[in-house]
GUTIDO-596435 format. One record per residue (C-alpha): x negated, y, z negated; residue number from 1; chain; residue in one letter. Coordinates in Angstrom, 3 decimals. Example, Ala and Ser with C-alpha at 12.3 -4.5 7.8 and 13.67 -1.06 7.14 Angstrom:
# GUTIDO-596435
{{-12.300,-4.500,-7.800},1,'A','a'} {{-13.670,-1.060,-7.140},2,'A','s'} 
# end
This chain:
# GUTIDO-596435
{{17.943,7.255,9.355},1,'A','m'} {{18.177,10.975,10.175},2,'A','a'} {{17.194,11.726,6.559},3,'A','k'} {{14.503,9.023,6.341},4,'A','g'} {{16.616,6.573,4.325},5,'A','c'} {{18.407,3.358,5.191},6,'A','r'} {{21.584,1.874,3.820},7,'A','i'} {{20.767,-1.803,3.410},8,'A','i'} {{23.897,-3.094,1.680},9,'A','s'} {{26.379,-5.360,3.444},10,'A','s'} {{29.580,-3.920,4.904},11,'A','p'} {{32.388,-4.080,2.369},12,'A','g'} {{30.056,-4.441,-0.640},13,'A','a'} {{31.091,-2.690,-3.855},14,'A','s'} {{27.603,-1.164,-4.274},15,'A','d'} {{25.770,0.913,-1.682},16,'A','v'} {{22.011,0.243,-1.636},17,'A','i'} {{19.826,3.042,-0.278},18,'A','i'} {{16.179,2.447,0.618},19,'A','e'} {{13.574,5.131,1.369},20,'A','c'} {{9.859,5.767,1.159},21,'A','l'} {{8.626,6.949,-2.255},22,'A','p'} {{8.786,10.713,-2.599},23,'A','g'} {{11.511,11.137,0.006},24,'A','d'} {{13.738,14.101,-0.996},25,'A','p'} {{17.049,12.575,0.168},26,'A','w'} {{17.870,10.655,-3.062},27,'A','p'} {{17.373,13.844,-5.108},28,'A','e'} {{19.619,15.729,-2.698},29,'A','e'} {{22.311,13.076,-3.127},30,'A','l'} {{22.002,13.353,-6.926},31,'A','k'} {{22.347,17.144,-6.673},32,'A','a'} {{25.573,16.616,-4.679},33,'A','r'} {{26.963,14.537,-7.544},34,'A','g'} {{26.351,10.984,-6.314},35,'A','f'} {{25.502,8.738,-9.299},36,'A','p'} {{22.375,7.017,-7.959},37,'A','l'} {{20.763,4.362,-10.124},38,'A','r'} {{17.152,3.278,-9.503},39,'A','p'} {{16.611,-0.336,-8.499},40,'A','e'} {{13.421,-2.434,-8.283},41,'A','p'} {{11.158,-1.329,-5.448},42,'A','d'} {{11.081,-3.199,-2.168},43,'A','g'} {{8.906,-3.419,0.926},44,'A','t'} {{9.576,-2.798,4.589},45,'A','r'} {{7.590,-2.973,7.806},46,'A','i'} {{7.548,0.525,9.287},47,'A','v'} {{6.135,1.576,12.671},48,'A','p'} {{4.171,4.488,11.209},49,'A','y'} {{2.558,3.029,8.066},50,'A','a'} {{-0.945,4.299,8.828},51,'A','t'} {{-2.126,7.460,10.528},52,'A','r'} {{-5.566,7.716,12.144},53,'A','q'} {{-6.926,10.908,13.686},54,'A','e'} {{-9.077,10.311,16.758},55,'A','m'} {{-11.579,12.468,18.638},56,'A','t'} {{-12.921,12.197,22.155},57,'A','q'} {{-16.621,11.388,22.479},58,'A','n'} {{-18.890,12.896,25.150},59,'A','a'} {{-18.481,9.747,27.287},60,'A','d'} {{-14.669,10.003,27.157},61,'A','g'} {{-14.069,7.194,24.667},62,'A','t'} {{-12.020,7.728,21.515},63,'A','l'} {{-13.393,7.289,18.014},64,'A','a'} {{-11.864,7.712,14.543},65,'A','p'} {{-12.663,11.015,12.878},66,'A','i'} {{-14.824,10.521,9.822},67,'A','t'} {{-14.451,12.536,6.635},68,'A','e'} {{-16.211,15.892,6.905},69,'A','g'} {{-16.308,15.824,10.711},70,'A','s'} {{-15.994,19.144,12.540},71,'A','t'} {{-14.869,17.577,15.828},72,'A','q'} {{-11.344,18.488,16.956},73,'A','p'} {{-8.521,15.971,16.731},74,'A','t'} {{-7.731,14.715,20.230},75,'A','t'} {{-5.051,12.178,19.371},76,'A','m'} {{-3.265,10.777,16.335},77,'A','i'} {{-2.622,7.027,16.303},78,'A','v'} {{0.177,5.570,14.176},79,'A','h'} {{0.010,1.869,13.321},80,'A','q'} {{2.761,-0.364,11.941},81,'A','p'} {{2.386,-1.909,8.529},82,'A','g'} {{4.043,-2.803,5.250},83,'A','i'} {{5.027,0.071,2.949},84,'A','r'} {{6.455,0.114,-0.556},85,'A','q'} {{10.021,1.480,-0.691},86,'A','t'} {{12.165,2.991,-3.418},87,'A','a'} {{15.705,1.635,-3.766},88,'A','r'} {{18.785,3.164,-5.332},89,'A','f'} {{22.373,1.983,-5.759},90,'A','t'} {{25.726,3.627,-6.352},91,'A','m'} {{29.323,2.500,-6.267},92,'A','l'} {{30.767,2.579,-2.777},93,'A','a'} {{33.020,5.632,-2.309},94,'A','p'} {{36.175,3.787,-1.216},95,'A','f'} 
# end
């Protein structure tokens, strides 16, 4: 989790399954270290930060989403949970 990836294989399994968000650099770093990662079919996962919405404070104190091209400052950023596509990789467990 510290690198943005999850190991989702069962304990004692002969293959290690790694799951991360597309574009995450950790799988490439593992490949550079010599781990033989093989791509697997993509998966999905519910993540707590799937969407990001910038908000601004109106004159009356209420919050409103910032629209494209707005010059108002960002007061708060709201993260919403949702379903995201994930990239999966496998390698033999290093026993």
